[in-house]
gemmi code that builds the backbone of each chain (N, CA, C; Angstrom):
import gemmi

chains = {
    "A": [
        ("UNK", (-3.279, 15.314, -10.658), (-3.544, 14.435, -9.209), (-1.651, 14.178, -8.605)),
        ("UNK", (-2.339, 13.593, -7.316), (-0.918, 13.179, -6.534), (0.264, 12.579, -7.105)),
        ("UNK", (1.631, 12.874, -7.406), (2.592, 11.640, -7.490), (3.479, 11.852, -6.487)),
        ("UNK", (4.507, 10.672, -6.484), (5.389, 10.236, -5.257), (6.432, 9.877, -5.868)),
        ("UNK", (7.385, 10.400, -5.489), (8.233, 9.988, -6.002), (9.446, 9.350, -5.262)),
        ("UNK", (10.264, 8.329, -5.352), (10.931, 7.867, -4.347), (12.109, 7.039, -4.894)),
        ("UNK", (13.540, 7.548, -4.224), (14.651, 7.199, -4.200), (15.513, 6.758, -2.879)),
        ("UNK", (16.953, 5.958, -3.097), (16.498, 5.116, -4.223), (15.716, 4.158, -4.277)),
        ("UNK", (16.101, 3.569, -5.692), (15.268, 2.087, -5.857), (15.822, 1.241, -4.922)),
        ("UNK", (17.011, 1.136, -4.852), (17.608, 0.058, -4.156), (18.531, 0.007, -3.407)),
        ("UNK", (19.053, 0.156, -2.289), (20.141, 0.537, -1.227), (20.682, -0.568, -0.665)),
        ("UNK", (22.126, -0.711, -0.421), (22.336, -1.861, 0.378), (23.621, -1.024, 1.125)),
        ("UNK", (23.532, -1.716, 2.337), (23.975, -1.046, 3.420), (24.640, -2.168, 4.816)),
        ("UNK", (26.145, -1.508, 5.217), (26.229, -3.141, 5.626), (25.450, -3.103, 7.431)),
        ("UNK", (25.588, -3.779, 8.131), (24.541, -4.138, 9.635), (25.253, -2.980, 10.110)),
        ("UNK", (24.879, -2.509, 10.460), (25.059, -1.362, 11.728), (24.914, -0.307, 11.196)),
        ("UNK", (25.026, 0.281, 9.817), (25.176, 1.871, 9.517), (23.776, 2.095, 9.082)),
        ("UNK", (23.946, 3.388, 8.741), (22.406, 3.549, 8.655), (21.753, 3.452, 6.969)),
        ("UNK", (20.697, 4.001, 7.329), (19.899, 3.532, 5.800), (18.747, 5.268, 5.741)),
        ("UNK", (19.342, 5.467, 4.747), (17.920, 6.939, 4.574), (17.228, 6.751, 3.291)),
        ("UNK", (15.975, 7.205, 3.267), (15.007, 6.867, 1.985), (14.634, 8.025, 1.906)),
        ("UNK", (14.373, 8.274, 0.589), (13.842, 9.952, 0.409), (12.695, 10.129, -0.395)),
        ("UNK", (11.336, 10.757, -0.052), (10.070, 10.729, -1.014), (10.005, 12.418, -1.296)),
        ("UNK", (9.592, 12.581, -2.310), (9.067, 13.784, -2.699), (6.982, 13.386, -2.944)),
        ("UNK", (6.748, 14.550, -3.001), (4.787, 14.323, -3.203), (4.892, 16.134, -3.817)),
        ("UNK", (3.738, 15.734, -4.710), (3.699, 17.016, -5.119), (2.144, 17.819, -4.884)),
        ("UNK", (1.236, 17.227, -4.550), (0.325, 17.844, -3.576), (0.135, 18.229, -2.495)),
        ("UNK", (0.475, 19.783, -2.330), (0.572, 20.616, -1.557), (-0.657, 20.450, -0.348)),
        ("UNK", (-1.784, 19.599, -0.739), (-2.643, 19.307, 0.122), (-2.236, 18.092, 0.946)),
        ("UNK", (-1.826, 17.379, 0.714), (-1.448, 16.072, 1.072), (-0.840, 16.189, 2.731)),
        ("UNK", (-1.336, 15.614, 4.027), (-1.210, 15.649, 4.995), (-0.637, 14.502, 5.900)),
        ("UNK", (-0.730, 13.524, 5.340), (-0.582, 12.263, 6.143), (0.718, 11.756, 5.101)),
        ("UNK", (1.291, 11.268, 6.061), (2.922, 10.469, 5.398), (2.804, 9.209, 5.687)),
        ("UNK", (2.495, 7.912, 5.405), (2.909, 6.804, 6.307), (4.427, 6.248, 5.383)),
        ("UNK", (5.186, 5.265, 6.367), (6.171, 4.215, 5.413), (5.724, 2.867, 5.581)),
        ("UNK", (5.835, 2.031, 4.751), (5.219, 0.582, 4.688), (6.817, -0.335, 4.732)),
        ("UNK", (6.400, -1.560, 4.752), (7.539, -2.143, 4.944), (6.743, -3.699, 4.197)),
        ("UNK", (7.272, -3.836, 2.932), (6.856, -5.542, 3.078), (8.197, -6.257, 2.519)),
        ("UNK", (7.768, -7.472, 3.032), (8.640, -8.323, 2.876), (7.850, -9.749, 1.997)),
        ("UNK", (8.866, -10.564, 1.531), (8.761, -11.098, 0.441), (7.207, -12.027, 1.191)),
        ("UNK", (6.828, -12.079, -0.165), (4.998, -12.817, 0.255), (4.026, -12.373, 1.179)),
        ("UNK", (4.347, -11.374, 1.233), (3.668, -10.538, 2.465), (2.806, -9.127, 2.001)),
        ("UNK", (2.250, -9.234, 2.873), (1.142, -7.730, 2.387), (2.047, -6.699, 3.309)),
        ("UNK", (2.183, -5.249, 2.457), (2.898, -3.778, 3.363), (2.277, -3.826, 5.216)),
        ("UNK", (3.292, -3.156, 5.095), (2.968, -3.132, 6.751), (3.656, -1.374, 7.392)),
        ("UNK", (2.628, -1.347, 7.904), (2.475, 0.123, 8.123), (3.971, -0.159, 9.828)),
        ("UNK", (5.138, 0.713, 9.494), (6.223, 0.876, 10.075), (5.874, 2.301, 11.104)),
        ("UNK", (5.874, 3.628, 10.113), (5.746, 4.462, 11.096), (4.807, 5.484, 10.368)),
        ("UNK", (4.483, 6.555, 10.684), (3.938, 7.808, 10.338), (4.045, 8.689, 10.344)),
        ("UNK", (3.497, 9.702, 9.576), (3.670, 11.681, 10.494), (2.503, 12.332, 9.592)),
        ("UNK", (2.194, 13.102, 10.480), (1.513, 13.775, 9.974), (1.867, 15.545, 9.774)),
        ("UNK", (1.039, 16.365, 9.103), (1.589, 17.436, 8.375), (2.143, 18.276, 10.013)),
        ("UNK", (1.644, 18.178, 10.362), (1.644, 19.126, 11.568), (2.858, 19.591, 12.688)),
        ("UNK", (3.236, 17.905, 12.432), (4.374, 17.373, 13.095), (5.681, 17.170, 11.873)),
        ("UNK", (6.744, 18.109, 12.441), (8.220, 17.387, 11.435), (9.219, 16.532, 11.891)),
        ("UNK", (8.893, 15.935, 12.737), (9.538, 13.961, 12.704), (9.420, 13.589, 13.881)),
        ("UNK", (8.904, 12.271, 13.687), (8.465, 11.533, 14.102), (9.613, 10.227, 14.789)),
        ("UNK", (10.050, 10.048, 15.662), (10.853, 9.073, 16.211), (10.302, 7.418, 16.581)),
        ("UNK", (10.862, 6.339, 16.461), (10.519, 5.284, 17.132), (11.890, 3.778, 17.301)),
        ("UNK", (12.001, 4.361, 18.221), (13.341, 3.131, 18.259), (14.184, 3.473, 17.477)),
        ("UNK", (14.511, 2.431, 16.290), (15.510, 2.715, 15.346), (15.001, 3.467, 14.207)),
        ("UNK", (13.809, 3.736, 14.156), (13.248, 4.205, 12.959), (12.933, 5.591, 12.896)),
        ("UNK", (12.995, 6.429, 11.974), (12.249, 7.864, 12.340), (12.028, 8.343, 11.231)),
        ("UNK", (10.808, 9.102, 10.989), (10.780, 10.466, 9.962), (10.263, 11.573, 9.924)),
        ("UNK", (11.667, 12.023, 9.118), (11.314, 13.572, 9.090), (10.371, 14.262, 7.938)),
        ("UNK", (10.297, 15.551, 7.683), (8.768, 16.016, 6.642), (9.302, 17.596, 6.512)),
        ("UNK", (9.233, 17.549, 5.646), (9.718, 19.205, 5.104), (8.988, 19.918, 4.374)),
        ("UNK", (7.339, 20.308, 4.439), (6.311, 20.608, 3.633), (6.910, 21.758, 2.804)),
        ("UNK", (7.867, 22.595, 3.211), (7.934, 23.845, 2.010), (8.280, 23.215, 0.971)),
        ("UNK", (9.710, 21.961, 1.097), (10.208, 21.318, 0.005), (9.340, 20.470, -0.199)),
        ("UNK", (8.311, 20.300, 0.420), (7.470, 18.837, -0.074), (8.595, 17.770, -0.743)),
        ("UNK", (9.071, 17.057, 0.888), (9.596, 16.159, 0.933), (9.692, 15.537, 2.351)),
        ("UNK", (9.867, 13.999, 2.639), (9.903, 13.611, 3.498), (10.720, 12.008, 3.682)),
        ("UNK", (11.486, 12.056, 4.585), (12.433, 11.156, 4.615), (12.366, 9.884, 5.945)),
        ("UNK", (12.763, 8.329, 5.475), (13.253, 7.306, 6.610), (14.558, 7.534, 7.080)),
        ("UNK", (14.435, 7.246, 8.189), (15.974, 7.041, 8.412), (15.758, 5.688, 9.921)),
        ("UNK", (16.542, 4.513, 9.114), (16.719, 3.527, 10.045), (17.994, 3.197, 10.527)),
        ("UNK", (18.328, 3.863, 12.001), (19.571, 3.662, 12.070), (20.131, 2.169, 12.553)),
        ("UNK", (21.702, 2.381, 12.786), (21.837, 0.216, 13.115), (21.088, -0.494, 13.156)),
        ("UNK", (21.639, -0.603, 11.253), (20.155, -1.420, 10.738), (21.025, -3.285, 11.161)),
        ("UNK", (19.664, -3.856, 11.072), (20.198, -5.601, 10.997), (19.703, -6.436, 9.694)),
        ("UNK", (19.954, -7.185, 9.662), (19.690, -8.235, 8.209), (17.867, -8.243, 8.752)),
        ("UNK", (17.728, -8.446, 9.624), (15.891, -8.490, 9.303), (15.076, -7.336, 9.031)),
        ("UNK", (15.967, -6.073, 9.033), (15.600, -4.698, 8.009), (15.633, -4.891, 6.458)),
        ("UNK", (15.959, -6.205, 5.983), (16.112, -6.266, 5.051), (14.564, -6.306, 4.025)),
        ("UNK", (14.299, -5.306, 3.146), (13.019, -5.557, 2.907), (12.755, -4.752, 1.447)),
        ("UNK", (11.534, -4.349, 1.262), (11.024, -3.619, 0.241), (10.286, -2.279, 1.029)),
        ("UNK", (10.787, -0.850, 1.130), (10.050, 0.064, 1.878), (9.611, 0.998, 0.542)),
        ("UNK", (8.130, 1.140, 1.070), (7.217, 2.113, 0.440), (6.889, 3.443, 1.185)),
        ("UNK", (6.836, 4.416, 0.759), (6.261, 5.905, 1.358), (5.026, 6.065, 0.273)),
        ("UNK", (4.166, 7.101, 1.355), (3.113, 7.226, 0.730), (2.475, 8.007, 1.033)),
        ("UNK", (1.428, 8.879, 0.280), (0.972, 10.425, 0.604), (-0.334, 10.564, 0.329)),
        ("UNK", (-1.439, 10.888, 1.428), (-2.633, 11.432, 1.423), (-2.948, 12.700, 1.748)),
        ("UNK", (-3.971, 12.914, 1.443), (-5.251, 13.977, 2.269), (-5.884, 13.456, 3.087)),
        ("UNK", (-5.988, 13.487, 4.077), (-6.616, 12.871, 5.602), (-7.538, 14.060, 5.872)),
        ("UNK", (-8.989, 13.195, 6.002), (-10.008, 14.110, 6.684), (-10.868, 15.070, 4.939)),
        ("UNK", (-10.341, 15.285, 4.019), (-10.945, 14.986, 2.881), (-12.255, 14.777, 1.887)),
        ("UNK", (-12.388, 15.210, 1.069), (-13.194, 13.826, 0.207), (-12.771, 12.637, -0.499)),
        ("UNK", (-11.585, 12.878, -0.594), (-10.326, 11.591, -0.931), (-9.695, 10.777, 0.549)),
        ("UNK", (-10.504, 10.849, 1.906), (-9.781, 10.694, 2.718), (-9.163, 8.710, 2.856)),
        ("UNK", (-7.992, 8.922, 2.850), (-7.575, 7.204, 2.923), (-6.476, 7.133, 1.647)),
        ("UNK", (-7.086, 8.008, 0.739), (-6.540, 7.129, -0.752), (-5.149, 7.670, -0.490)),
        ("UNK", (-4.490, 6.609, -0.803), (-2.731, 6.636, -0.292), (-2.839, 6.825, -2.299)),
        ("UNK", (-1.214, 7.496, -2.405), (-0.618, 7.615, -3.324), (0.832, 6.825, -3.037)),
        ("UNK", (1.250, 5.799, -3.335), (2.603, 5.253, -3.208), (3.623, 5.166, -3.889)),
        ("UNK", (4.920, 5.617, -3.708), (6.135, 5.960, -4.319), (6.260, 4.361, -4.750)),
        ("UNK", (7.472, 4.821, -5.598), (7.811, 3.182, -6.372), (8.588, 2.454, -5.459)),
        ("UNK", (9.040, 2.534, -4.586), (9.432, 1.137, -3.274), (11.321, 1.279, -3.549)),
        ("UNK", (11.722, 1.126, -2.319), (13.341, 1.051, -2.169), (13.226, 0.046, -2.152)),
        ("UNK", (14.139, -1.067, -2.302), (14.459, -2.423, -1.982), (15.950, -2.289, -1.234)),
        ("UNK", (15.880, -2.485, 0.353), (16.698, -1.948, 0.672), (18.021, -3.909, 1.488)),
        ("UNK", (18.665, -4.001, 1.350), (19.122, -5.064, 1.877), (20.686, -4.836, 2.364)),
        ("UNK", (20.437, -5.523, 3.454), (21.377, -5.161, 5.091), (22.402, -5.983, 4.767)),
        ("UNK", (23.611, -6.224, 4.699), (24.577, -7.099, 4.665), (25.172, -7.241, 6.129)),
        ("UNK", (25.308, -8.802, 6.708), (25.627, -9.135, 7.537), (27.413, -8.987, 8.134)),
    ],
    "B": [
        ("UNK", (-5.920, -9.854, 17.323), (-6.740, -9.294, 16.233), (-6.163, -9.900, 15.133)),
        ("UNK", (-7.427, -10.987, 14.652), (-6.811, -11.295, 12.898), (-6.978, -10.052, 12.441)),
        ("UNK", (-6.040, -10.133, 11.256), (-5.533, -8.890, 10.368), (-6.823, -9.441, 8.993)),
        ("UNK", (-6.438, -8.383, 8.342), (-6.752, -9.030, 7.113), (-6.600, -9.675, 6.034)),
        ("UNK", (-8.214, -10.495, 6.440), (-7.821, -11.842, 5.223), (-8.199, -12.269, 3.741)),
        ("UNK", (-7.308, -12.674, 3.286), (-7.590, -12.356, 1.454), (-7.236, -14.087, 1.323)),
        ("UNK", (-8.206, -14.401, 0.468), (-7.929, -15.981, -0.140), (-8.843, -15.467, -1.726)),
        ("UNK", (-8.401, -16.613, -2.783), (-7.412, -17.078, -1.872), (-5.816, -16.619, -2.302)),
        ("UNK", (-4.845, -17.295, -1.738), (-3.486, -16.716, -1.318), (-3.181, -17.104, -3.234)),
        ("UNK", (-3.227, -17.899, -4.086), (-2.674, -17.967, -5.187), (-3.488, -18.391, -6.008)),
        ("UNK", (-4.045, -18.097, -7.397), (-4.786, -18.027, -8.198), (-4.278, -18.503, -9.298)),
        ("UNK", (-4.047, -19.691, -10.220), (-4.064, -19.497, -11.398), (-5.106, -20.234, -12.561)),
        ("UNK", (-5.007, -19.456, -13.517), (-6.538, -19.754, -14.282), (-6.449, -19.276, -15.899)),
        ("UNK", (-6.468, -19.734, -16.457), (-6.563, -19.397, -18.579), (-7.569, -18.025, -18.895)),
        ("UNK", (-6.998, -17.662, -19.356), (-7.470, -15.943, -20.089), (-9.112, -16.568, -20.125)),
        ("UNK", (-9.854, -15.719, -20.158), (-10.930, -15.810, -20.755), (-12.237, -16.220, -19.427)),
        ("UNK", (-11.516, -16.633, -18.341), (-12.226, -17.178, -17.616), (-12.536, -15.926, -16.299)),
        ("UNK", (-13.297, -15.800, -15.137), (-13.872, -15.633, -14.581), (-12.815, -15.745, -13.095)),
        ("UNK", (-12.550, -14.619, -12.393), (-11.858, -14.690, -11.380), (-12.387, -13.983, -9.926)),
        ("UNK", (-12.263, -14.669, -9.343), (-12.896, -13.655, -8.021), (-11.964, -13.565, -6.768)),
        ("UNK", (-11.679, -12.828, -6.766), (-11.078, -12.666, -5.141), (-11.909, -12.217, -3.534)),
        ("UNK", (-11.408, -12.557, -3.013), (-12.168, -12.499, -2.144), (-11.655, -11.765, -0.355)),
        ("UNK", (-12.129, -10.569, 0.199), (-11.449, -9.885, 1.102), (-12.117, -10.491, 2.601)),
        ("UNK", (-11.871, -10.054, 3.777), (-12.302, -10.110, 4.771), (-11.492, -9.151, 6.050)),
        ("UNK", (-12.329, -7.766, 5.867), (-11.552, -6.630, 6.802), (-11.332, -7.000, 8.139)),
        ("UNK", (-10.713, -6.013, 8.828), (-10.402, -6.131, 9.937), (-11.604, -5.509, 10.668)),
        ("UNK", (-12.402, -6.466, 11.672), (-13.551, -5.761, 12.550), (-13.675, -4.682, 12.746)),
        ("UNK", (-14.871, -4.210, 12.713), (-14.941, -2.424, 12.876), (-14.038, -1.538, 11.831)),
        ("UNK", (-13.699, -2.164, 11.294), (-12.997, -0.383, 10.371), (-14.060, -0.213, 9.243)),
        ("UNK", (-14.361, 0.601, 8.442), (-15.207, 1.118, 7.935), (-14.832, 1.955, 6.506)),
        ("UNK", (-13.207, 1.301, 5.982), (-13.030, 1.864, 4.586), (-12.460, 0.574, 4.257)),
        ("UNK", (-12.535, 0.198, 3.475), (-11.654, -0.911, 2.808), (-10.959, -0.455, 0.938)),
        ("UNK", (-10.309, -1.066, 0.967), (-9.201, -0.852, -0.326), (-9.008, -2.015, -1.070)),
        ("UNK", (-8.953, -2.033, -2.416), (-8.356, -2.859, -3.356), (-7.234, -2.148, -3.833)),
        ("UNK", (-5.808, -3.158, -3.808), (-4.686, -2.381, -4.690), (-4.070, -3.598, -5.872)),
        ("UNK", (-3.693, -3.078, -6.715), (-3.122, -3.964, -7.259), (-1.661, -3.771, -7.636)),
        ("UNK", (-0.570, -4.635, -7.359), (1.033, -4.359, -7.166), (2.000, -5.316, -8.736)),
        ("UNK", (2.117, -4.541, -9.318), (3.167, -5.322, -10.588), (4.709, -4.624, -10.404)),
        ("UNK", (5.712, -5.287, -11.373), (6.427, -4.797, -11.503), (6.732, -3.352, -11.971)),
        ("UNK", (5.999, -3.209, -13.072), (6.285, -1.866, -13.645), (5.096, -1.009, -13.036)),
        ("UNK", (3.927, -0.957, -12.454), (3.396, -0.079, -12.209), (3.400, 0.236, -10.677)),
        ("UNK", (4.073, -0.815, -9.548), (3.912, -0.249, -8.302), (2.612, -0.809, -8.024)),
        ("UNK", (2.470, -0.143, -6.551), (0.821, -0.048, -6.114), (0.469, 0.648, -6.307)),
        ("UNK", (-0.759, 0.261, -7.347), (-1.895, 1.036, -8.148), (-3.233, 0.989, -6.876)),
        ("UNK", (-3.826, 2.268, -6.677), (-5.475, 2.395, -5.462), (-6.416, 1.594, -6.687)),
        ("UNK", (-6.886, 0.801, -7.024), (-7.837, 0.405, -7.349), (-9.423, 1.233, -7.761)),
        ("UNK", (-9.947, 0.781, -6.214), (-10.959, 1.090, -5.705), (-11.129, 1.027, -3.929)),
        ("UNK", (-11.585, 1.941, -3.472), (-12.546, 2.333, -1.953), (-13.258, 2.309, -1.657)),
        ("UNK", (-14.180, 1.926, -0.368), (-15.403, 1.907, 0.202), (-15.325, 2.409, 1.469)),
        ("UNK", (-16.235, 3.247, 1.339), (-16.539, 3.853, 2.773), (-18.037, 3.409, 3.308)),
        ("UNK", (-18.265, 2.354, 4.161), (-19.171, 1.706, 4.661), (-19.980, 1.329, 3.813)),
        ("UNK", (-19.118, 0.316, 3.583), (-19.653, -0.670, 2.240), (-20.238, 0.237, 0.778)),
        ("UNK", (-19.796, 1.038, 0.927), (-20.567, 2.200, -0.330), (-19.126, 2.465, -1.156)),
        ("UNK", (-19.151, 2.073, -2.344), (-18.116, 2.888, -3.292), (-17.973, 4.408, -3.322)),
        ("UNK", (-16.735, 4.559, -3.161), (-16.310, 6.021, -3.041), (-15.821, 6.691, -4.420)),
        ("UNK", (-14.449, 5.800, -4.586), (-13.545, 6.027, -5.511), (-13.218, 5.124, -6.119)),
        ("UNK", (-13.436, 4.876, -7.620), (-13.373, 3.597, -8.816), (-12.287, 4.283, -9.486)),
        ("UNK", (-11.937, 5.440, -9.561), (-11.286, 5.859, -10.804), (-9.949, 4.860, -10.908)),
        ("UNK", (-9.725, 3.892, -10.028), (-8.112, 3.250, -10.628), (-8.667, 1.610, -11.277)),
        ("UNK", (-9.746, 1.803, -11.060), (-10.230, 0.255, -11.878), (-10.071, 0.503, -13.551)),
        ("UNK", (-9.200, -0.633, -13.792), (-8.342, -0.757, -15.007), (-9.876, -0.342, -16.844)),
        ("UNK", (-10.850, -1.221, -16.392), (-11.412, -1.264, -17.374), (-12.985, -1.916, -16.963)),
        ("UNK", (-14.042, -2.418, -17.594), (-14.925, -2.881, -17.623), (-15.142, -4.128, -16.842)),
        ("UNK", (-13.758, -4.823, -17.251), (-13.920, -6.163, -16.915), (-13.359, -6.044, -15.028)),
        ("UNK", (-13.508, -5.321, -14.774), (-13.031, -5.519, -13.070), (-13.661, -4.511, -12.603)),
        ("UNK", (-14.918, -5.567, -11.226), (-15.884, -4.756, -10.760), (-15.535, -5.361, -8.930)),
        ("UNK", (-16.063, -4.561, -8.079), (-15.832, -4.877, -6.930), (-17.416, -4.891, -6.239)),
        ("UNK", (-17.918, -5.360, -5.414), (-18.576, -5.216, -4.122), (-18.595, -5.513, -3.035)),
        ("UNK", (-19.036, -4.587, -2.215), (-19.048, -5.513, -0.469), (-20.337, -5.248, -0.373)),
        ("UNK", (-20.797, -6.397, -0.180), (-22.379, -6.227, 0.309), (-22.869, -6.440, 1.723)),
        ("UNK", (-21.520, -6.470, 2.567), (-21.616, -5.856, 3.835), (-20.333, -5.852, 4.361)),
        ("UNK", (-20.276, -5.460, 5.855), (-19.042, -4.725, 6.320), (-18.276, -5.683, 6.766)),
        ("UNK", (-18.313, -7.138, 6.440), (-17.200, -8.178, 6.809), (-16.482, -8.584, 5.471)),
        ("UNK", (-17.007, -8.465, 4.212), (-16.454, -9.084, 3.290), (-17.020, -8.178, 2.033)),
        ("UNK", (-15.516, -8.532, 0.991), (-15.962, -7.632, -0.155), (-15.254, -8.787, -1.336)),
        ("UNK", (-15.090, -8.632, -2.910), (-14.647, -9.302, -3.460), (-14.407, -8.566, -5.090)),
        ("UNK", (-13.406, -8.549, -5.716), (-12.782, -8.140, -6.594), (-12.843, -9.238, -7.597)),
        ("UNK", (-13.592, -8.849, -8.602), (-14.030, -9.556, -9.548), (-13.265, -9.347, -11.450)),
        ("UNK", (-13.005, -10.149, -11.433), (-12.301, -10.230, -13.051), (-12.975, -11.109, -14.206)),
        ("UNK", (-13.481, -10.237, -15.473), (-14.400, -11.113, -16.302), (-14.632, -10.456, -17.641)),
        ("UNK", (-13.685, -11.053, -18.846), (-13.141, -12.588, -18.671), (-11.618, -11.396, -18.260)),
        ("UNK", (-10.786, -12.424, -17.871), (-9.467, -12.323, -17.323), (-8.250, -12.255, -18.474)),
        ("UNK", (-7.401, -11.207, -18.510), (-6.329, -11.523, -19.626), (-4.855, -11.440, -18.533)),
        ("UNK", (-4.193, -12.170, -19.706), (-2.602, -12.285, -19.093), (-2.208, -11.071, -18.481)),
        ("UNK", (-2.960, -9.534, -19.073), (-1.814, -8.059, -18.169), (-2.646, -8.175, -17.002)),
        ("UNK", (-3.847, -9.247, -16.630), (-4.223, -8.837, -15.045), (-3.748, -9.691, -14.246)),
        ("UNK", (-2.369, -10.169, -14.723), (-1.614, -10.744, -13.695), (-0.994, -9.678, -12.965)),
        ("UNK", (-1.027, -10.296, -11.005), (-0.541, -8.984, -10.470), (-0.738, -10.074, -9.252)),
        ("UNK", (-0.096, -9.266, -7.666), (-0.254, -9.547, -6.951), (-1.720, -8.637, -6.584)),
        ("UNK", (-2.785, -8.982, -6.041), (-4.086, -7.898, -5.537), (-4.014, -7.874, -4.139)),
        ("UNK", (-3.903, -6.983, -3.457), (-3.896, -7.280, -2.285), (-5.346, -5.908, -1.604)),
        ("UNK", (-6.040, -6.043, -0.485), (-6.752, -5.733, 0.234), (-6.141, -5.002, 0.940)),
        ("UNK", (-7.122, -4.182, 1.812), (-6.585, -3.319, 2.871), (-7.782, -2.715, 4.074)),
        ("UNK", (-7.489, -2.765, 5.113), (-9.132, -1.801, 5.698), (-7.959, -0.741, 6.497)),
        ("UNK", (-9.427, 0.284, 7.180), (-8.994, 1.054, 8.441), (-10.460, 1.516, 8.840)),
        ("UNK", (-9.854, 2.005, 10.029), (-10.923, 2.540, 10.804), (-10.887, 4.145, 10.982)),
        ("UNK", (-11.514, 4.978, 10.062), (-11.976, 6.487, 9.907), (-10.598, 6.667, 9.621)),
        ("UNK", (-9.614, 7.961, 10.323), (-8.379, 8.623, 9.939), (-7.492, 7.542, 10.257)),
        ("UNK", (-7.495, 6.451, 10.749), (-6.495, 5.715, 11.356), (-5.609, 4.982, 9.759)),
        ("UNK", (-4.380, 4.223, 10.455), (-2.847, 3.942, 9.416), (-4.139, 2.489, 8.415)),
        ("UNK", (-3.802, 2.364, 7.322), (-4.640, 1.238, 6.808), (-3.304, 0.128, 6.400)),
        ("UNK", (-4.566, -1.243, 7.336), (-3.809, -2.262, 7.100), (-3.648, -3.539, 6.168)),
        ("UNK", (-2.826, -4.208, 5.444), (-3.170, -4.554, 4.361), (-3.330, -6.016, 4.713)),
        ("UNK", (-3.923, -7.185, 4.063), (-3.818, -8.648, 4.025), (-1.996, -8.752, 3.069)),
        ("UNK", (-2.133, -10.139, 2.950), (-0.863, -10.306, 2.304), (-1.224, -10.820, 1.393)),
        ("UNK", (-2.334, -10.728, 0.549), (-2.570, -10.708, -1.203), (-2.378, -12.109, -1.589)),
        ("UNK", (-3.194, -11.579, -2.967), (-3.273, -12.968, -3.538), (-2.731, -12.790, -4.814)),
        ("UNK", (-1.761, -13.822, -5.300), (-1.011, -13.557, -6.094), (-1.585, -14.310, -7.640)),
        ("UNK", (-1.993, -13.203, -8.313), (-3.156, -14.224, -9.553), (-2.589, -14.021, -10.908)),
        ("UNK", (-2.085, -15.466, -11.585), (-1.236, -15.876, -12.713), (-2.412, -16.005, -13.835)),
        ("UNK", (-2.260, -15.502, -14.927), (-3.113, -15.300, -16.381), (-2.815, -15.998, -17.338)),
        ("UNK", (-3.046, -17.046, -17.318), (-1.616, -18.323, -18.673), (-2.881, -17.791, -19.995)),
    ],
}
model = gemmi.Model(1)
for chain_id, residues in chains.items():
    chain = gemmi.Chain(chain_id)
    for i, (resn, *xyz) in enumerate(residues, 1):
        res = gemmi.Residue()
        res.name, res.seqid = resn, gemmi.SeqId(i, " ")
        for name, pos in zip(("N", "CA", "C"), xyz):
            atom = gemmi.Atom()
            atom.name, atom.element = name, gemmi.Element(name[0])
            atom.pos, atom.b_iso = gemmi.Position(*pos), 0.0
            res.add_atom(atom)
        chain.add_residue(res)
    model.add_chain(chain)
structure = gemmi.Structure()
structure.add_model(model)
structure.setup_entities()
């Protein structure tokens, strides 16, 4: 089955610096890659997603890149702020197949942004 | 719009007791997912429904776990009998067609 590896497990940056989190997936049929942010005591919240027909997507300070050949995708956060501190999860799934919507999550990255 | 609503937010009970977790998906969503989150295993999909019908329950750990969705606005996850190793945060999520999943804030379950 699908396996998603996420690195690093923890990341500490200074406010204003950039943060990059990387994920690799095993199932070449995966075509949908969301990123979730989880704050303490809350459920994961979608922050950005990308489909396999696109190589990059950007939303203000957040961007995601996808390399289908290498089967990896990355989250980039620029100009980090203390409120970006949280646990970030990548995920992969096959949209449109019999397993529509079945997300396989990475292990999570705890991001700390120091003021 | 109200998001996914889960209850209770916290549950503490003794091993052997029956536990029932509840979820109200976002109105109009046709997919509903139950996840379990632990430090050791991360976020695991337990089961998901499409139009109230269970589609994939391969993540349900054992027969002590069962899930139902009697209508489009309500689902339950039941553990009977509960064991200490079931302690975790359980999340419910919902989505519409191929749109992203929206998560509730979870139920923190502690089995003593």
